[in-house]
N, C-alpha and C positions, 0 to 999 in steps of 0.2 A: 214239610209238605207230605200229604198223604196221597198215594196213588192207588186207585182201586185196581182190581184184577183186569177189568176191561182195558183201562189205560195202559197197564203194564203189558198186556198182550199186544196191543196196537204198537207201542214203542218197540217192544222186543221183535215183533214181526218186521216192522219197517227197517230197523237197524240191522237185525240179524240176516235178513234176506236182501237188503239193499234195494228196497222198493221205493219207487217214486210216489209222491202223494196221490197222484191220479190213479196209479195202480192199486194202492192201498185202499182207497175209498170204493173201488169197484170190485173188491174181493168178496167171495162167498165162502162159507165154511167148506162147501163141497169142492173148492179149488185146492184144498190141502188133502193129500192122500198119505196117511201114515204108512211107514215101512216097517218091516220086521226088525231092523237094526236100531230102532229108536228115533230115527230121523223121519223126514217126510219129503214128498215131492210137491212143489207148489206150481200150479199152472196159472200163469198170468195171461189172461185172454185179451186184455186191452192195453198192451204196453206202448212204449214210445213208437210213433209211426203206425199205430194200430196193429203191431206185430205181436203174435202170441209167443210166449216163451215158457219153458218148464225148467226147473232147477231144484236141486236138493237143498233143504234147509236143515240146520243142526237140531239135535234133540232138545237142547235148552229152549229153542224157539217154540218147538212143538209142545213142550211141557207148559210153557206160559199160555199158549192158546188153549190147550186141553184144560187147564185150571179154570180159565174163563168160561169155557163151554160147560164144564161141570157145575160151577157156581151159578151160572145163569139159568140152568135147567134145560138147556137146549140138548138136542141129540145130534150126533154126527152122522149125516147121511150124504147122499150124492147131491150135487149142485141143484138139480131140478126141484128138489124138495125144500130148499133153504132160501132165506132172504140174506140180506147183508149181515156182515159181522156186527 
């Protein structure tokens, strides 16, 4: 089975961050803010019960998403400038 970088980024983000499917499909690249320590803060704006939540995601999850962003030719900017993952 061949998994491309997009699929790997989606699975890694979903499992590594413990996201629900509804949260995953509503994410934007701007919802992920890289930190100096290699990890990142993920802002989920439409969580269960329409509650927003923020939490730290591990560096391995961020690396997977960054690889996808680089290979897709996208740039990492704030949410207002971006579409869906």
